[in-house]
Steps between C-alpha positions, in 0.01 A plus 500: 500500500644834392565764765442776248161661433412695187250769597362528146307812406495789748355851497697804612454872526682753285616860527193607301268313735395249235494136613719291271542129439848353552683171522549397860826395659618151583549468875611238748252277679618486861428191713223680693338662193192419296419591140152645444341502156301822524132479411369840611624819658317785661607857427565707812533876535856448624593368153439848361804627690725271293357526148786730393769266633641293212724295730235289674222258412167635619223346708466361851154345526580174326330161522558180310606137507825360636687328216829421675637482854850518645643194672445635852134600458290283731143633512419634154491275194462513125139577410420711807299819443693781667559872521754736651499839660698821515784359710705222338746412775664607826812410696321262740727583796442860609267605781220586258522164323506308828189694604329394177521843341687424180363815335701712746828311462786740415599260222148446367479444125200697385361570157676790332816460708597136443446217248470750218541226239152358559152626581144384462475645148678221322506127438675379815621602843755332728450552874610362832236242597464650848358817340249325276139445605259226396177633353189326644323282248177701504672827403535528120852605404370806314350622829801398708741742331373824659494333841879455495560873557165681516342242728817453702541875546155568645460172691848540649422854609171396660671210678796700630281790613308264729151573367221329696160387364298738717683813386402773258753503216522735202655459156592810301482429128317231305765380258742210460581483871181646640258254340695214659527673838122544513448128442753392763362736764141402427580128515682558832184649649609864519264793457644615170486860378617608154613852413513592133493827311148479361199268507600332172633188674246483782304202365818304432627568853175380656503185283854424619390519864522863610255594774527871428620721215621860526555726197786716626463778241129534570538486879854631564430568868372143543187627671297221656782246459583306815870491583710199398754290689718429195555681172664306215605735219514328161474793258753543219635817666500646848167647612439822689608368839344790691163399360528138612643577844153642578340159484746312724381363834725542807794259480416443136758372258574622147663249264626645169524242222570744216852498356601866493841666513360838600517635852209412727351822638238450766363658819723462804303602809222248435751215523583610853156604618323184380792257517479421131763293322622465142627154410701401194444166329709372211349165392407173669779288642503136388278343765245779472512469119404134533226586748370753248474234230324262738257770618431606140431139410261430789322836495487539121684831486550570131664782306293665230716466192532591135704251299738592217759293309859504625633658182664835424161633387315363802757622752527849353121534503488383861781733615354799317150447630617431855696827495176677406299312764297328229450157657257336740688377684805290404647409164606138456726403211469148361808318374481409133716189543301299754138393543527453877196617692 
């Protein structure tokens, strides 16, 4: 058995921002690695940050079928349906790793900073088996892609924040992350409140499990809105923090999920006077990622997707429309070289 893996076709960014097809590298299969034949990949907002980088293969919400395993792989096997998340590896020996927090390891290998030769937009990926997750049989692979980052991001944040079923929890934004957060919170038994700009998504929010909907532009003072214990912010950019601080209950917690490199400007005195907290959350660590897949399987949490072919044309359409906000709510790209479902 060869220890070399040809990655086949891959898709990269370019200086112009156009997604281009390329021939993938040939890389070593380490003893603890598995080869995944990619069937589908979700498109995440984070991918937009890298579309002008010609040096890396794009995509990080990949799912597919294991076609080859290294000699030291014990649990996974050829034929398993699997996916992987934002973090590909960690040192295994630091304090964070020993505490089960691989995503905070100083040597973590995350998308965009490591393993630039492969991504989920391509034919194959090669990953350490300890960072690969089995997809439950009742989750179709096309629906499993967005769970690998979108689902892991919101479920991980909810888990780490310590949300309880009896609490009143708000989600700001009904998009790729928000529509999953609503489902998780509803299925967990929380009183779920959705804040969006206008009433245009009200019916969708209620169908997903929201107990209450607030159109922030129409009611900017949030008159008549009971205060919330948690506020999960999933919009594509930072909101007006002074507006949302008004709706926080004492000892409430704000959890930003939006990737933004701008400064966070927010009220200060309210944090002291009401003992508020702001908590960062990167993405689910491995055990929580697996719990997310199990919970999604048992509770039928499903992303709302639009499927396009994993071709230059399909990817450029998806990237362009995502940048404009023209998707409800996640794009999924289907590999043109496999029929795996």
